[in-house]
Structure formats: C-alpha cells, structure tokens
All heavy atoms as an XYZ file, in Angstrom:
805
protein
N       0.792     -1.193      0.011
C      -0.013      0.009     -0.027
C       0.873      1.252     -0.047
O       0.429      2.183     -0.603
C      -0.960     -0.010      1.255
C      -1.982     -1.084      1.205
S      -3.151     -0.980     -0.248
C      -3.878      0.540     -0.022
N       1.926      1.266      0.712
C       2.812      2.379      0.750
C       3.498      2.633     -0.591
O       3.478      3.762     -1.059
C       3.878      2.210      1.754
C       4.979      3.317      1.674
C       3.367      2.203      3.234
N       3.782      1.592     -1.398
C       4.343      1.761     -2.711
C       3.301      2.387     -3.615
O       3.544      3.236     -4.436
C       4.769      0.438     -3.279
C       6.058     -0.005     -2.704
O       6.811      0.732     -2.062
O       6.426     -1.268     -2.772
N       1.946      1.976     -3.395
C       0.881      2.514     -4.250
C       0.744      4.042     -3.917
O       0.587      4.861     -4.788
C      -0.412      1.851     -3.982
N       0.823      4.376     -2.623
C       0.769      5.810     -2.248
C       1.875      6.593     -2.861
O       1.719      7.657     -3.414
C       0.797      5.904     -0.731
C       0.852      7.314     -0.185
C      -0.368      8.098     -0.347
C       1.286      7.288      1.316
N       3.149      6.102     -2.724
C       4.226      6.781     -3.225
C       4.248      6.958     -4.725
O       4.878      7.878     -5.335
C       5.581      6.138     -2.710
C       5.738      6.215     -1.216
C       6.984      5.480     -0.879
C       5.890      7.670     -0.837
N       3.546      6.047     -5.416
C       3.395      6.120     -6.939
C       2.437      7.231     -7.369
O       2.463      7.664     -8.491
C       2.955      4.779     -7.485
N       1.614      7.707     -6.442
C       0.608      8.746     -6.694
C       1.370     10.089     -6.721
O       2.099     10.330     -5.728
C      -0.506      8.779     -5.684
C      -1.317      7.559     -5.657
S      -2.537      7.581     -4.382
C      -3.524      8.986     -4.882
N       1.086     10.949     -7.615
C       1.757     12.272     -7.567
C       1.159     13.048     -6.416
O      -0.080     12.954     -6.004
C       1.407     12.965     -8.877
C       0.397     12.067     -9.481
C       0.320     10.755     -8.773
N       1.982     13.897     -5.747
C       1.555     14.852     -4.770
C       1.964     16.219     -5.340
O       3.044     16.730     -4.948
C       2.285     14.532     -3.419
N       1.136     16.765     -6.066
C       1.437     18.045     -6.772
C       1.604     19.230     -5.894
O       1.071     19.231     -4.696
C       0.327     18.277     -7.743
C      -0.839     17.494     -7.240
C      -0.272     16.335     -6.409
N       2.237     20.261     -6.415
C       2.283     21.560     -5.671
C       2.857     21.461     -4.353
O       2.460     22.082     -3.425
C       0.880     22.314     -5.617
C       0.226     22.434     -7.054
O       1.009     22.758     -7.928
O      -0.909     22.281     -7.124
N       3.991     20.670     -4.217
C       4.574     20.572     -2.915
C       3.858     19.688     -1.867
O       4.170     19.706     -0.759
N       2.920     18.897     -2.445
C       2.215     17.957     -1.499
C       3.075     16.950     -0.916
O       4.141     16.608     -1.415
N       2.537     16.369      0.151
C       3.323     15.309      0.896
C       2.601     13.972      0.770
O       1.419     13.881      0.494
C       3.401     15.736      2.395
C       4.089     17.041      2.605
C       3.779     17.566      3.937
N       2.302     17.849      4.074
C       1.657     18.245      5.185
N       2.466     18.222      6.391
N       0.439     18.490      5.279
N       3.409     12.903      0.977
C       2.850     11.592      1.090
C       2.637     11.282      2.576
O       3.701     11.287      3.264
C       3.698     10.516      0.430
C       3.675     10.714     -1.116
N       4.670     11.423     -1.786
C       2.790     10.216     -2.003
C       4.338     11.388     -3.092
N       3.231     10.677     -3.275
N       1.504     11.089      2.982
C       1.240     10.922      4.463
C       0.602      9.589      4.701
O      -0.344      9.220      3.975
C       0.313     12.028      4.950
C       0.938     13.436      4.805
C      -0.051     11.840      6.447
C       0.051     14.623      5.065
N       1.061      8.823      5.675
C       0.446      7.610      6.062
C      -0.168      7.762      7.500
O       0.512      8.199      8.373
C       1.392      6.499      6.124
C       0.785      5.131      6.710
C       1.861      6.149      4.689
N      -1.466      7.463      7.538
C      -2.157      7.348      8.902
C      -2.274      5.897      9.127
O      -3.062      5.208      8.522
C      -3.498      8.135      8.904
C      -4.125      8.031     10.312
C      -3.257      9.593      8.468
N      -1.453      5.400     10.071
C      -1.425      3.930     10.349
C      -1.887      3.642     11.666
O      -1.382      4.014     12.738
C       0.124      3.423     10.215
N      -3.044      2.856     11.715
C      -3.630      2.443     12.955
C      -2.941      1.144     13.409
O      -2.225      0.422     12.613
N      -3.001      0.873     14.629
C      -2.461     -0.298     15.213
C      -2.939     -1.601     14.462
O      -4.052     -1.765     14.175
C      -2.876     -0.425     16.692
C      -2.278     -1.540     17.469
C      -2.667     -1.499     18.974
O      -3.644     -0.921     19.264
O      -1.937     -2.173     19.720
N      -1.961     -2.482     14.295
C      -2.285     -3.763     13.679
C      -2.488     -4.784     14.725
O      -1.540     -5.133     15.543
C      -1.084     -4.088     12.696
C      -0.928     -3.167     11.598
S       0.536     -3.515     10.562
C       1.859     -2.818     11.599
N      -3.718     -5.192     15.012
C      -4.075     -5.950     16.097
C      -3.842     -7.446     16.042
O      -3.868     -8.091     17.145
C      -5.643     -5.699     16.433
C      -5.983     -4.224     16.658
C      -7.504     -4.184     16.749
C      -5.398     -3.651     17.913
N      -3.519     -7.943     14.974
C      -3.358     -9.408     14.769
C      -1.971     -9.969     14.809
O      -1.708    -11.020     14.390
C      -4.033     -9.775     13.441
C      -5.427     -9.390     13.262
C      -5.575     -7.962     12.745
O      -4.596     -7.323     12.343
O      -6.769     -7.502     12.733
N      -0.988     -9.196     15.279
C       0.353     -9.588     15.168
C       0.948    -10.396     16.196
O       2.060    -10.932     16.154
C       1.231     -8.357     14.925
C       0.906     -7.418     13.722
C       1.782     -6.248     13.672
C       1.120     -8.235     12.433
N       0.178    -10.538     17.302
C       0.719    -11.396     18.431
C       1.885    -10.857     19.206
O       2.141     -9.655     19.266
N       2.698    -11.779     19.763
C       3.808    -11.291     20.642
C       4.845    -10.590     19.966
O       5.642     -9.828     20.661
C       4.376    -12.605     21.217
C       3.899    -13.714     20.286
C       2.640    -13.190     19.719
N       5.013    -10.517     18.637
C       6.034     -9.841     17.947
C       5.488     -8.463     17.485
O       6.200     -7.711     16.734
C       6.519    -10.598     16.741
C       7.225    -11.901     17.119
O       7.908    -11.879     18.143
O       7.094    -12.863     16.392
N       4.292     -8.077     17.932
C       3.656     -6.865     17.497
C       4.491     -5.624     17.633
O       4.537     -4.829     16.673
N       5.139     -5.438     18.728
C       5.884     -4.118     18.862
C       7.041     -4.090     17.943
O       7.199     -3.049     17.205
C       6.413     -4.036     20.302
C       7.121     -2.689     20.587
C       7.466     -2.508     22.012
O       6.960     -3.180     22.942
O       8.346     -1.611     22.230
N       7.831     -5.192     17.753
C       8.848     -5.209     16.827
C       8.388     -5.013     15.402
O       9.060     -4.271     14.609
C       9.736     -6.517     16.960
N       7.252     -5.639     15.057
C       6.747     -5.458     13.699
C       6.286     -4.082     13.392
O       6.423     -3.570     12.328
C       5.713     -6.549     13.448
C       6.195     -8.039     13.422
C       4.980     -8.920     13.476
C       7.031     -8.238     12.217
N       5.669     -3.469     14.411
C       5.235     -2.069     14.173
C       6.458     -1.185     14.061
O       6.430     -0.361     13.062
C       4.435     -1.627     15.408
C       3.006     -2.032     15.400
N       2.582     -3.174     15.840
C       1.925     -1.328     14.935
C       1.255     -3.266     15.670
N       0.831     -2.046     15.163
N       7.507     -1.371     14.854
C       8.690     -0.600     14.682
C       9.309     -0.779     13.226
O       9.734      0.187     12.611
C       9.725     -0.975     15.704
C      11.042     -0.094     15.693
C      11.987     -0.463     16.776
N      11.334     -0.558     18.070
C      11.061      0.395     18.932
N      11.309      1.644     18.486
N      10.477      0.354     20.061
N       9.367     -1.994     12.824
C       9.902     -2.245     11.460
C       9.112     -1.634     10.366
O       9.697     -1.151      9.348
C       9.986     -3.813     11.231
N       7.787     -1.553     10.510
C       6.973     -0.901      9.562
C       7.231      0.633      9.485
O       7.288      1.163      8.349
C       5.484     -1.161      9.832
S       4.911     -2.807      9.372
N       7.488      1.230     10.594
C       7.806      2.679     10.700
C       9.179      2.880     10.027
O       9.263      3.880      9.245
N      10.129      2.043     10.285
C      11.418      2.164      9.690
C      11.286      2.032      8.145
O      11.873      2.860      7.425
C      12.371      1.158     10.173
C      12.710      1.368     11.604
C      13.484      0.229     12.296
O      13.694     -0.917     11.591
O      13.833      0.266     13.533
N      10.534      1.092      7.726
C      10.362      0.823      6.261
C       9.673      1.933      5.564
O      10.094      2.321      4.400
C       9.628     -0.510      6.021
N       8.641      2.515      6.183
C       7.934      3.620      5.569
C       8.933      4.850      5.408
O       8.861      5.510      4.368
C       6.693      4.047      6.356
C       5.548      3.028      6.138
S       3.994      3.525      6.865
C       4.256      3.078      8.537
N       9.713      5.089      6.435
C      10.634      6.214      6.382
C      11.649      6.035      5.240
O      11.945      6.980      4.518
C      11.326      6.396      7.691
N      12.144      4.799      5.171
C      13.194      4.488      4.147
C      12.606      4.585      2.794
O      13.417      4.877      1.902
C      13.834      3.128      4.511
C      14.673      3.176      5.697
C      15.279      1.879      6.114
C      16.056      1.943      7.394
N      16.460      0.737      7.904
N      11.338      4.269      2.705
C      10.756      4.323      1.266
C      10.406      5.734      0.854
O      10.181      6.007     -0.249
C       9.432      3.539      1.277
C       9.611      2.043      1.405
C      10.010      1.359      0.077
N       9.154      1.581     -0.942
C       9.578      2.037     -2.250
N      10.890      2.202     -2.429
N       8.685      2.214     -3.142
N      10.441      6.702      1.847
C      10.275      8.071      1.461
C       8.857      8.709      1.854
O       8.586      9.760      1.337
N       8.163      8.078      2.743
C       6.972      8.660      3.222
C       7.311      9.984      4.018
O       8.246      9.982      4.764
C       6.161      7.707      4.123
C       4.895      8.401      4.763
C       5.684      6.502      3.393
N       6.559     11.097      3.712
C       6.988     12.329      4.247
C       6.565     12.470      5.735
O       7.247     13.045      6.478
C       6.400     13.511      3.458
C       6.835     13.472      2.052
O       8.102     13.590      1.820
O       6.112     13.420      1.142
N       5.334     11.978      6.095
C       4.902     12.111      7.383
C       3.998     10.881      7.782
O       3.213     10.417      6.991
C       4.016     13.401      7.601
C       3.912     13.851      8.976
C       4.650     14.871      9.477
C       2.980     13.278      9.928
C       4.698     15.325     10.802
C       2.941     13.672     11.199
C       3.732     14.696     11.661
N       4.242     10.387      9.064
C       3.558      9.212      9.499
C       2.780      9.566     10.841
O       3.347     10.168     11.709
C       4.474      8.080      9.707
C       5.221      7.726      8.330
C       3.808      6.850     10.277
C       6.450      6.986      8.487
N       1.505      9.268     10.728
C       0.764      9.455     11.994
C       0.417      7.987     12.467
O      -0.307      7.183     11.800
C      -0.653     10.185     11.706
C      -1.473     10.279     13.034
C      -0.334     11.571     11.102
N       0.840      7.663     13.687
C       0.476      6.400     14.301
C      -0.766      6.515     15.151
O      -0.808      7.479     15.894
N      -1.614      5.598     15.089
C      -2.914      5.688     15.831
C      -3.098      4.533     16.709
O      -3.366      3.418     16.274
C      -4.107      5.891     14.910
C      -5.404      6.105     15.751
C      -3.968      6.995     13.962
N      -3.016      4.758     17.994
C      -3.380      3.813     19.036
C      -2.144      2.798     19.355
O      -1.473      2.391     18.517
C      -4.644      3.001     18.660
C      -5.554      2.751     19.750
C      -6.837      1.987     19.226
N      -6.585      0.537     19.437
C      -7.599     -0.259     19.429
N      -8.842      0.149     19.175
N      -7.374     -1.546     19.630
N      -2.110      2.449     20.638
C      -1.347      1.363     21.125
C       0.092      1.220     20.538
O       0.868      2.036     20.739
N       0.297      0.127     19.909
C       1.653     -0.293     19.491
C       2.195      0.607     18.291
O       3.356      0.498     18.021
C       1.576     -1.750     19.026
C       1.463     -2.763     20.096
C       1.431     -4.193     19.501
C       2.600     -2.738     21.125
N       1.336      1.474     17.860
C       1.911      2.398     16.906
C       2.913      3.379     17.446
O       3.613      4.091     16.733
C       0.870      3.135     15.948
O       0.083      4.017     16.846
C       0.005      2.108     15.275
N       2.982      3.437     18.844
C       4.035      4.237     19.333
C       5.391      3.727     18.920
O       6.319      4.541     18.632
C       3.954      4.172     20.928
C       2.852      5.075     21.484
C       2.808      5.136     22.918
O       3.566      6.019     23.429
O       2.158      4.350     23.593
N       5.514      2.413     18.754
C       6.773      1.795     18.295
C       6.996      2.162     16.864
O       8.098      2.396     16.332
C       6.759      0.337     18.509
N       5.887      2.222     16.085
C       5.994      2.480     14.614
C       6.446      3.896     14.497
O       7.385      4.180     13.669
C       4.622      2.372     14.023
C       4.437      2.527     12.536
C       3.286      1.635     11.967
C       4.028      3.992     12.181
N       5.987      4.809     15.228
C       6.464      6.233     15.252
C       7.825      6.349     15.644
O       8.619      7.078     14.929
C       5.436      7.134     16.073
C       6.051      8.487     16.340
C       4.102      7.228     15.474
N       8.238      5.632     16.602
C       9.671      5.707     17.070
C      10.579      5.152     15.893
O      11.627      5.802     15.676
C       9.963      4.888     18.285
C       9.271      5.453     19.540
C       9.294      4.530     20.732
O       9.987      3.414     20.668
O       8.637      4.678     21.767
N      10.187      4.110     15.300
C      10.930      3.581     14.250
C      11.070      4.538     12.980
O      12.114      4.686     12.355
N       9.994      5.143     12.701
C       9.925      6.133     11.591
C      10.843      7.273     11.890
O      11.612      7.713     11.073
C       8.542      6.618     11.357
N      10.774      7.821     13.163
C      11.588      8.947     13.480
C      13.115      8.577     13.463
O      13.902      9.349     12.979
C      11.237      9.498     14.939
C       9.924     10.282     14.959
C       9.644     10.714     16.363
C       8.404     11.554     16.397
N       8.182     11.956     17.855
N      13.417      7.439     13.977
C      14.822      6.971     13.943
C      15.388      6.807     12.622
O      16.578      6.795     12.381
C      14.960      5.685     14.808
C      14.766      5.883     16.279
C      14.748      4.622     17.111
O      14.676      3.499     16.557
N      14.745      4.722     18.374
N      14.436      6.568     11.681
C      14.892      6.380     10.213
C      14.737      7.622      9.405
O      14.856      7.555      8.258
C      14.093      5.200      9.634
O      14.463      4.003     10.255
N      14.464      8.797     10.100
C      14.503     10.038      9.322
C      13.225     10.635      8.956
O      13.180     11.740      8.330
N      12.076     10.083      9.180
C      10.711     10.607      8.849
C      10.156     11.450     10.033
O      10.491     11.247     11.095
C       9.769      9.518      8.461
N       9.346     12.385      9.638
C       8.522     13.038     10.607
C       7.427     12.138     10.955
O       6.767     11.556     10.083
C       8.011     14.368     10.036
C       9.064     15.460      9.856
C       8.454     16.757      9.441
O       7.778     17.334     10.268
O       8.579     17.113      8.245
N       7.028     12.059     12.244
C       6.011     11.167     12.694
C       5.440     11.714     14.023
O       6.218     12.292     14.822
C       6.529      9.699     12.822
N       4.199     11.277     14.309
C       3.517     11.598     15.459
C       2.582     10.569     15.913
O       2.106      9.791     15.074
C       2.859     12.998     15.505
O       2.483     13.334     16.782
C       1.611     12.908     14.595
N       2.393     10.380     17.190
C       1.466      9.379     17.749
C       0.186     10.038     18.205
O       0.192     11.082     18.870
C       2.086      8.616     18.913
C       1.160      7.677     19.545
C       0.914      6.493     19.048
C       0.577      8.013     20.873
C       0.042      5.610     19.712
C      -0.282      7.200     21.434
C      -0.577      5.898     20.906
N      -0.942      9.377     17.996
C      -2.296      9.828     18.376
C      -2.907      8.610     19.105
O      -2.852      7.507     18.573
C      -3.172     10.329     17.179
C      -2.557     11.383     16.372
S      -2.738     13.020     17.196
C      -1.552     13.895     16.272
N      -3.487      8.896     20.261
C      -4.179      7.797     21.008
C      -5.493      7.308     20.365
O      -5.817      6.103     20.626
C      -4.360      8.169     22.432
N      -6.182      8.138     19.616
C      -7.396      7.711     19.149
C      -7.631      8.149     17.644
O      -6.949      9.088     17.195
C      -8.598      8.456     19.886
O      -8.549      9.816     19.607
C      -8.520      8.216     21.416
N      -8.544      7.491     16.961
C      -8.738      7.923     15.568
C      -9.335      9.347     15.554
O      -9.037     10.089     14.552
C      -9.811      6.984     15.119
C      -9.725      5.730     15.979
C      -9.282      6.244     17.259
N     -10.072      9.730     16.478
C     -10.630     11.183     16.560
C      -9.470     12.121     16.626
O      -9.569     13.225     15.950
C     -11.594     11.309     17.632
C     -12.908     10.428     17.510
C     -12.791      9.001     17.926
O     -11.691      8.581     18.412
O     -13.754      8.313     17.690
N      -8.541     11.931     17.450
C      -7.266     12.795     17.507
C      -6.614     12.815     16.149
O      -6.178     13.894     15.753
C      -6.365     12.299     18.567
C      -6.820     12.529     20.003
C      -5.812     11.976     21.040
O      -4.605     11.811     20.696
O      -6.185     11.740     22.091
N      -6.479     11.722     15.435
C      -5.845     11.666     14.166
C      -6.696     12.451     13.141
O      -6.118     13.228     12.309
C      -5.653     10.191     13.696
N      -8.010     12.335     13.265
C      -8.851     13.214     12.391
C      -8.620     14.659     12.606
O      -8.550     15.414     11.662
N      -8.513     15.044     13.875
C      -8.293     16.403     14.219
C      -6.981     16.928     13.580
O      -6.810     18.076     13.059
C      -8.380     16.626     15.672
N      -5.973     16.039     13.733
C      -4.612     16.383     13.163
C      -4.760     16.590     11.646
O      -4.169     17.524     11.093
C      -3.556     15.265     13.449
C      -2.215     15.579     13.020
C      -1.254     16.280     13.748
C      -1.656     15.448     11.669
N      -0.157     16.454     12.973
C      -0.367     15.961     11.742
C      -2.127     14.863     10.546
C       0.534     15.904     10.598
C      -1.277     14.837      9.405
C      -0.037     15.405      9.454
N      -5.455     15.628     10.956
C      -5.629     15.741      9.507
C      -6.260     17.043      9.172
O      -5.859     17.759      8.222
C      -6.404     14.542      8.972
C      -5.729     13.224      8.919
C      -6.678     12.074      8.675
C      -4.622     13.193      7.823
N      -7.391     17.330      9.851
C      -8.059     18.567      9.494
C      -7.285     19.828      9.705
O      -7.315     20.732      8.876
C      -9.310     18.723     10.427
C     -10.323     19.707      9.995
C     -11.559     19.592     10.723
C     -12.595     20.569     10.092
N     -13.964     20.398     10.546
N      -6.435     19.844     10.705
C      -5.554     20.983     10.962
C      -4.283     21.066     10.129
O      -3.743     22.089      9.852
C      -5.087     20.996     12.481
N      -3.784     19.894      9.560
C      -2.537     19.844      8.839
C      -2.543     19.569      7.372
O      -1.511     19.718      6.760
C      -1.629     18.887      9.594
C      -1.246     19.368     10.968
O      -0.403     20.376     11.044
N      -1.846     18.927     11.957
N      -3.636     18.930      6.848
C      -3.572     18.622      5.435
C      -3.632     19.923      4.632
O      -4.196     20.979      4.978
C      -4.860     17.856      5.094
C      -4.826     16.354      5.409
C      -6.099     15.665      4.916
C      -3.564     15.685      4.837
N      -2.873     19.870      3.464
C      -2.909     20.908      2.539
C      -3.050     20.433      1.155
O      -2.935     19.265      0.830
C      -1.604     21.770      2.721
C      -0.329     21.043      2.535
C       0.865     21.857      2.867
N       2.106     21.153      2.553
C       3.177     21.109      3.346
N       3.103     21.706      4.473
N       4.219     20.505      2.933
N      -3.401     21.351      0.262
C      -3.610     20.935     -1.168
C      -2.435     20.231     -1.662
O      -1.236     20.573     -1.364
C      -3.879     22.264     -1.909
N      -2.730     19.208     -2.374
C      -1.593     18.388     -3.015
C      -1.166     17.149     -2.191
O      -0.497     16.272     -2.663
N      -1.579     17.093     -0.871
C      -1.215     15.921     -0.026
C      -1.911     14.698     -0.513
O      -3.037     14.727     -0.912
C      -1.521     16.171      1.371
C      -0.563     17.193      2.059
O       0.449     17.560      1.499
O      -1.003     17.691      3.180
N      -1.147     13.556     -0.546
C      -1.774     12.285     -0.790
C      -1.676     11.497      0.522
O      -0.662     11.399      1.132
C      -0.903     11.492     -1.863
N      -2.900     10.884      0.931
C      -2.946     10.255      2.247
C      -3.371      8.901      2.155
O      -4.361      8.520      1.430
C      -3.959     11.111      3.107
C      -4.047     10.469      4.528
C      -3.553     12.542      3.202
N      -2.812      8.034      2.936
C      -3.165      6.547      3.061
C      -3.612      6.350      4.406
O      -2.789      6.677      5.409
C      -1.977      5.636      2.640
C      -2.216      4.192      3.032
C      -3.259      3.556      2.189
C      -0.885      3.459      2.827
N      -4.795      5.778      4.640
C      -5.253      5.423      5.976
C      -5.287      3.840      5.968
O      -5.933      3.258      5.114
C      -6.598      5.957      6.322
C      -6.671      7.379      6.774
C      -6.602      8.324      5.616
C      -7.845      7.620      7.607
N      -4.555      3.244      7.004
C      -4.505      1.765      7.035
C      -4.517      1.375      8.420
O      -3.707      1.861      9.200
C      -3.315      1.310      6.240
C      -3.094     -0.179      6.284
C      -4.221     -0.965      5.495
C      -4.010     -2.405      5.529
N      -4.921     -3.115      6.510
N      -5.385      0.355      8.708
C      -5.391     -0.160     10.152
C      -6.233     -1.452     10.227
O      -6.879     -1.753      9.274
C      -6.082      0.860     11.098
N      -6.088     -2.113     11.335
C      -6.972     -3.199     11.556
C      -8.313     -2.667     11.707
O      -8.623     -1.535     12.206
C      -6.590     -3.934     12.922
O      -5.360     -4.567     12.803
N      -9.371     -3.384     11.368
C     -10.755     -3.021     11.387
C     -11.147     -2.505     12.883
O     -11.901     -1.571     13.021
C     -11.704     -4.031     10.892
C     -13.101     -3.718     10.856
C     -13.342     -2.667      9.769
N     -14.712     -2.183      9.909
C     -15.025     -0.944     10.385
N     -13.961     -0.113     10.740
N     -16.225     -0.558     10.543
N     -10.603     -3.175     13.814
C     -10.923     -2.898     15.245
C     -10.504     -1.493     15.721
O     -11.028     -1.049     16.715
N      -9.642     -0.806     14.949
C      -9.164      0.500     15.363
C     -10.189      1.563     14.958
O     -10.213      2.620     15.576
C      -7.801      0.827     14.658
C      -7.307      2.154     14.967
C      -6.744     -0.149     15.175
N     -11.016      1.300     14.026
C     -12.125      2.211     13.638
C     -11.523      3.481     13.014
O     -11.975      4.571     13.332
C     -13.069      2.452     14.733
C     -13.610      1.293     15.545
C     -14.771      0.625     14.771
N     -15.769      1.617     14.381
C     -17.110      1.347     14.475
N     -17.464      0.297     14.939
N     -17.928      2.329     14.028
N     -10.558      3.312     12.170
C      -9.838      4.464     11.625
C     -10.745      5.351     10.737
O     -10.409      6.561     10.444
C      -8.555      4.021     10.849
C      -7.506      5.048     10.573
C      -7.058      5.741     11.879
C      -6.341      4.407      9.897
N     -11.854      4.832     10.301
C     -12.807      5.676      9.536
C     -13.303      6.831     10.351
O     -13.683      7.829      9.755
C     -14.022      4.773      9.098
C     -15.002      4.410     10.118
C     -14.624      3.101     10.885
O     -13.525      2.586     10.638
O     -15.357      2.780     11.713
N     -13.161      6.844     11.664
C     -13.546      7.955     12.437
C     -12.588      9.187     12.243
O     -12.968     10.320     12.382
C     -13.540      7.573     13.991
C     -14.591      6.574     14.259
C     -14.494      6.174     15.792
N     -15.538      5.260     16.026
C     -15.590      4.648     17.266
N     -14.694      4.764     18.150
N     -16.638      3.882     17.499
N     -11.391      8.893     11.838
C     -10.416      9.929     11.449
C     -10.921     10.703     10.197
O     -10.844     11.902     10.117
C      -9.033      9.367     11.271
N     -11.429      9.995      9.207
C     -11.953     10.542      8.021
C     -13.217     11.409      8.265
O     -13.377     12.453      7.620
C     -12.294      9.513      7.021
C     -11.102      8.863      6.400
S     -10.040      9.898      5.514
C     -11.177     10.452      4.174
N     -13.981     10.978      9.270
C     -15.218     11.774      9.598
C     -14.901     13.222      9.985
O     -15.662     14.112      9.679
C     -16.009     11.083     10.661
N     -13.793     13.425     10.665
C     -13.408     14.754     11.032
C     -13.176     15.769      9.827
O     -13.368     16.982      9.966
C     -12.075     14.727     11.826
N     -12.880     15.167      8.670
C     -12.702     15.994      7.444
C     -13.944     16.540      6.918
O     -13.937     17.554      6.189
C     -11.904     15.223      6.438
C     -10.532     14.801      6.786
C      -9.884     14.001      5.778
C      -9.663     16.062      7.139
N     -15.054     15.956      7.225
C     -16.300     16.370      6.668
C     -17.089     17.276      7.709
O     -18.143     17.736      7.351
C     -17.202     15.170      6.284
O     -17.488     14.439      7.460
N     -16.555     17.448      8.889
C     -17.122     18.353      9.876
C     -17.004     19.772      9.519
O     -15.988     20.226      8.971
C     -16.565     18.162     11.260
C     -16.934     16.724     11.814
O     -17.894     16.180     11.291
O     -16.290     16.299     12.768
C-alpha cells in the first residue's frame, strides 16, 4: 500500500502521508513488527506518518529513527483532528489499520 501511495503524484509541494492504525493481529512480535513498519515507511520516502493507538508508538519511534517526521495519536478522533488541521492541497494520504481500530472515524473529522 505504501508503494501505491508513493506512486501517486503529490502536486504543488504536496506530501505523502500515512495514517497507520495499530495492527491488532500480530501477536507477541507486534511491537517489533510495528517498529519495522515505521522504519520501512521512512526509508521508502513517506513524508509524514501518524500512528494511531497502542503499538503504533513503536511505529512512530521507528519512523523517526529512520528520518521521517512522525507523531502518535491515541485515538482515531485525534488523528482526524490532526488531519483537519494539517492537510494541505496536493497531499496524498493513506489510511490503514486493523478494522478494530475504527480508523474511519479519522476521516469523519474532515467532513465536519
């Protein structure tokens, strides 16, 4: 999915942004796998990463350590508020999470 996002043009100085919710099905290796995902997204060239809920704190840490800008939000609603306040024309955004995270709530903030 990240490769598909990065293949999309982000015109007029737009950014490639990933809003990544916690992956709930990873079991005991969850923290390490989240961290590795953050590192991989940063190395692929994602401009900004928003981690949403729980283990995405490790994802955000991995992204930052690998050179990307990243922030953690405890809830999808907080992520939605961040999107509403920070998105600009030309940005390309990917939202991805386990269904249990209810990341669609972040999108709802954009229509308010």
